[in-house]
Each structure stands twice: as structure tokens, then as C-alpha cells.
NUZAPA-565004 format. One line per field, with one value per residue (C-alpha): residue number from 1; x, y, z. Coordinates in Angstrom, 1 decimal, padded with zeros to 4 digits, always signed. Layout:
% residues N
k = (NUM  ...)
c1 = (X  ...)
c2 = (Y  ...)
c3 = (Z  ...)
//
This chain:
% residues 116
k = (1  2  3  4  5  6  7  8  9  10  11  12  13  14  15  16  17  18  19  20  21  22  23  24  25  26  27  28  29  30  31  32  33  34  35  36  37  38  39  40  41  42  43  44  45  46  47  48  49  50  51  52  53  54  55  56  57  58  59  60  61  62  63  64  65  66  67  68  69  70  71  72  73  74  75  76  77  78  79  80  81  82  83  84  85  86  87  88  89  90  91  92  93  94  95  96  97  98  99  100  101  102  103  104  105  106  107  108  109  110  111  112  113  114  115  116)
c1 = (+077.9  +080.4  +082.7  +086.2  +089.3  +091.6  +095.4  +098.0  +101.1  +104.0  +107.3  +109.8  +113.3  +115.0  +117.3  +118.5  +119.5  +116.4  +114.0  +113.5  +112.3  +109.7  +108.6  +108.1  +105.9  +104.0  +103.2  +101.8  +099.5  +098.4  +097.4  +095.4  +093.6  +092.5  +095.2  +097.0  +100.6  +100.7  +104.3  +107.2  +110.7  +113.9  +114.7  +113.4  +114.3  +113.4  +112.0  +111.7  +111.6  +113.0  +114.5  +112.7  +114.7  +111.6  +108.1  +105.0  +101.6  +098.7  +095.2  +092.1  +088.5  +087.5  +088.6  +086.7  +088.7  +091.9  +091.3  +090.0  +093.0  +095.4  +093.8  +093.8  +095.8  +097.9  +098.9  +099.5  +102.0  +103.7  +103.9  +105.5  +108.2  +108.5  +109.1  +112.0  +113.6  +112.5  +111.0  +107.8  +104.7  +101.5  +098.8  +095.4  +094.4  +090.8  +090.7  +089.1  +085.5  +085.5  +082.4  +083.8  +084.7  +088.3  +089.3  +092.0  +095.0  +098.0  +101.1  +104.6  +103.7  +102.1  +098.4  +097.0  +093.6  +092.7  +089.6  +088.9)
c2 = (+091.6  +092.1  +095.1  +094.4  +095.0  +097.9  +098.2  +100.9  +100.2  +102.3  +102.7  +104.2  +105.6  +106.2  +109.2  +109.0  +106.4  +107.5  +106.1  +102.8  +104.6  +106.4  +103.3  +101.5  +104.5  +104.4  +100.7  +101.3  +104.1  +102.1  +099.2  +101.5  +102.9  +099.4  +098.6  +095.3  +095.3  +092.4  +092.9  +095.2  +094.6  +095.9  +092.4  +090.6  +090.7  +093.5  +091.6  +094.6  +098.3  +100.8  +099.4  +100.6  +100.2  +099.7  +098.6  +098.2  +096.7  +097.5  +096.0  +097.8  +096.6  +098.9  +101.9  +104.3  +103.1  +103.2  +106.8  +108.1  +106.5  +108.3  +111.6  +111.3  +113.7  +110.8  +109.7  +113.2  +113.6  +110.4  +111.5  +114.7  +112.7  +110.4  +113.4  +114.4  +110.9  +109.5  +110.1  +108.0  +107.5  +105.8  +104.3  +103.0  +100.0  +098.5  +094.8  +092.3  +091.2  +087.5  +087.1  +088.9  +087.0  +087.6  +089.0  +086.8  +088.3  +086.8  +089.1  +088.1  +084.5  +084.4  +084.0  +086.5  +086.5  +090.0  +091.1  +094.7)
c3 = (+094.4  +097.2  +097.7  +096.6  +098.7  +097.8  +098.0  +098.5  +096.5  +097.7  +095.9  +098.3  +097.8  +101.2  +101.3  +105.0  +107.6  +109.7  +107.1  +108.8  +112.0  +109.8  +108.1  +111.5  +112.7  +109.4  +109.8  +113.3  +112.0  +109.0  +111.2  +113.5  +110.5  +109.5  +106.9  +106.7  +105.5  +103.1  +101.8  +102.4  +101.4  +100.0  +098.8  +095.8  +092.2  +089.9  +086.9  +084.7  +085.0  +087.4  +090.6  +093.7  +096.9  +099.1  +098.2  +100.4  +099.7  +102.1  +102.0  +103.0  +103.1  +100.1  +098.1  +100.4  +103.5  +101.5  +100.4  +103.7  +105.6  +103.3  +104.2  +108.0  +110.1  +111.5  +108.0  +106.8  +109.7  +108.7  +105.0  +106.1  +108.0  +105.0  +102.7  +104.9  +104.7  +101.4  +098.0  +097.5  +095.5  +096.4  +094.2  +095.3  +093.3  +093.6  +094.2  +091.9  +092.5  +092.9  +090.8  +087.8  +084.6  +083.5  +080.1  +078.5  +076.7  +075.0  +075.4  +074.4  +074.2  +077.7  +078.5  +081.0  +082.7  +083.9  +085.9  +085.4)
//
């Protein structure tokens, strides 16, 4: 069985005009730490739930790399800057093993296949 990818999902609420500078610096650090920014935007529809002005999804090779990158001194410095210019939360989500069989659910008339 192969190790699955892991993802940071960040919800970001900018509170200053300097935020974009901080995000650009964060992307540079993330890439040096082995992360790959898959999506980042302030655009796109909010289908349901609380509107989040900025979102970012970052891929890592596995959960160990995702967690250790988050705790590096470089990223701690970026998080301090982010705290000055935004409110944010991060989640680390483990990826799905390709060889896992999905569990099927029917919710609100829609079929969902979920690998846990």
C-alpha cells in the first residue's frame, strides 16, 4: 500500500492591504518546504456555508511532511506575519489511498463515494 498525499486547507480572512505581500512570501516558503500550491483564490462561488475571502490548498507527499513543514521556523515566522494581517485557520487532511474501496452514501438525493 502506498503512502497517500496530504493537504493543507487554509481559510484566510485578510484584515489589511498588506496581506497579499504576506501570502506571496508564504507561497515561496511553502514551495521551499516541498509543498505544492494546488489552488488559491478569492474568487469562486460559495456553494454553502460561511464565505471565506481567501482559500488555499497545498499538497504534500504525506501527512508527516505536511505536519513537519507547518512547524518549521520559516513557516512560524510567516504565520506570525499572517496573524498581523489576517485571521486564518489551517487543517491537514490526509489524502485518499488509491487502492481503498469507497463507501457509498446517498445524501439529499445525491450519491457520494467516500474513501476514508
